[in-house]
Steps between C-alpha positions, in 0.01 A plus 500: 500500500744757377772612748346837592726783566533576883745794450572763234623389165519847333699775662458851360681835541326813397654837460203698645196439711218536243701279264521233767123514543452484134705183478342348797155549355583327187641200685182485710282513198682198365445312819816553704446597869722805521633725784664836427759618758594858541870500490698195603360313801704422808316185567416178299188499282174370637381160363242448223643728233591407142665829407652793688571841363756718661409871445800714496516880434808472269389621162658846532766473765870476411571173315742376765233528767236333274741211431574448886129502581412265220765255602395506856149427395628208277679355803185511706297348222746211455492447880106461467557219251409677177621330191441748214550875532325800334645853473190720440522859364246723345327417172630837377864383578565839652868538584803712414819408316652441847233248594348351697359221285820386338738521803239314720450237241863440457558471872220243537635298217834495655374402833292222350782373288302536168638652172163563338152657583228682310341840536145559399297796644190421280165528671232475229217555750631864551591541135868450549650292214842424357562452132834471331652605833301836509276559795154657437265649763144580404563417139789755456882462555592539858675832432173646371274359778562767770788298644737752345361746764563267800649725774762245606544258226410659166497239224621648166574173308247221439778250371552274806811333356668842490356611834607183692820474300619852656440357843676168477844344434349190349381495136132546456301311226158459381240221480264635241126480434550250211689259735246537787211425264675162389451382872698377788742277314601790258557732800714233682699460174549874483615514865754224429627687204528828695690328779747342252562850351582632855185709541412548852155657495232481239218753448191300414206617279153450611180673372231281676461267792553190277853622428562535873377136572740371236786688640421378859506145382824542317650656806401246766863376536659838532616577857412870449251685286456879487193665381201717571204325660360362182730190503346401837184394316674198350767392756248336750397251240857365518437405860133370446565142627654633824249772561174297470179703470497819689142635525587731794821671365333853503296464810501803727332591832246783504626826651277783590580871557534835341645517141757739346707524183862640496672581157849626423513354155533753214425242225241577225283215617501613876429863400191377292398282797526790741284730261233229500514441871471871591155505337389224748668565826662788714864579402780702617825594300825500689760713310883453520565877515239548766666230699833659469351840621299344795527131535306443809233740402449329171486158655258612772272669232480172309419308817229757609330475160498120516371500855197704405397257213616147598163396658345551151727263306848496339710822506764568237829677611751535201821670431484384134573778250541572138846478334521878486423522878745226581779678297427828693535336825811312404673814364416692822570205759718256314375168333573271783418754774149561351421134481616429848303789637178370347557146609563610858184699502282230374661252754433736782138541381456117464625444848259754657209382279548152644612569850274794585216514255405138473577425143518124440455477120770675311587533131846635409596615149860514398803271561708747698204614696392145578852425632487808726146419624550133592830591664323773707223255606743230604369244247703179509314313234184458286261219440389527141140495390289556192600763241329828461643545156780289338806519724328687794355273770346573839721366779489482863798607715723296727691655787276805551325549842165426317472348163433751229346450155768649265528534135832618338467622155786555249461837336410390153269219602118492524200617310373852527240408761753308707481727810125482512426140425779360722270519810230285349753212476605477858400182662 
């Protein structure tokens, strides 16, 4: 009999809540029993978990704060007995020249006493690939994908060696596609050569899942890996003898109750999903400028609309807007102020939907929105279930007064019918 794991092997730190759920879903799909925590727990982890993902809201905060939170998460994960560590960021690598991907990576490397790690945001299932160090999204370079219009972290360069190099003090290299396709041994040789040259972080090409499996095997001895969620497809195989066969990794209890969707994401994918959903369910648009003019009135109007329709099925409440509308709100209110106003409103709406209107099944679109909502609801952790679309699972909450069924969707994830089909996939 193999020596089956009784505690977590893999400890993960994610820089936003939807990204954490995305990563956790990948680990579950590969057979690892996974818990996602909301923030850094104050107590030890419960037994019977193979991987734990600490969800932070650190993607767009000042770099010093992101480093401090990430190091605190690392300390907690080490205390739980984790052996390998994973810093997870978005598959669009969205960040600014000040960070936070580079500074957090360097801080984690220093804390773990390692001089080398990899960076690979590729997620082929969602059409995110890296070739010759350039990141492609939806078949086009990142800076042509819509990410150049991101309200907080506009991405105007697809060359990840340049992007990461601007954020770090360590030299950044490349493990290219030709090397990956030669297999694990070739990747290990390239890692050794890069280390000998003094390279600290290597961007890694990957255009399909086979590339990610090769990379995962080659990185099994690294104390730290950094990536989007795609690399998580291959890592559990490195621990197969200790994991055994996990048939129940994605099992969730059934939760009944009213259903709602909250969306703050302004990504192209989410905007298309909203247009599709509006044809199938009641919807209400919360606007940033209206919130500024009459915050309580706007929130109450959204809740009144929801209350009149919740008995008939899901209700959609969205603050998502076109790039032109976003720019107008940012010009009049300020970039950060506009975002924070919308997040606060959707968080307040979520709280009242649950506490007053009996919503127990909730889908949230957008990383910043998800962070605000789970904080407002007092969610301490999530059990991860089956995926609705790649990277977006249903979960059940830990720490809330009553368990909720909750799906947290990164802005660019999901098919166009995501918001309508999700309800059919609940246990």
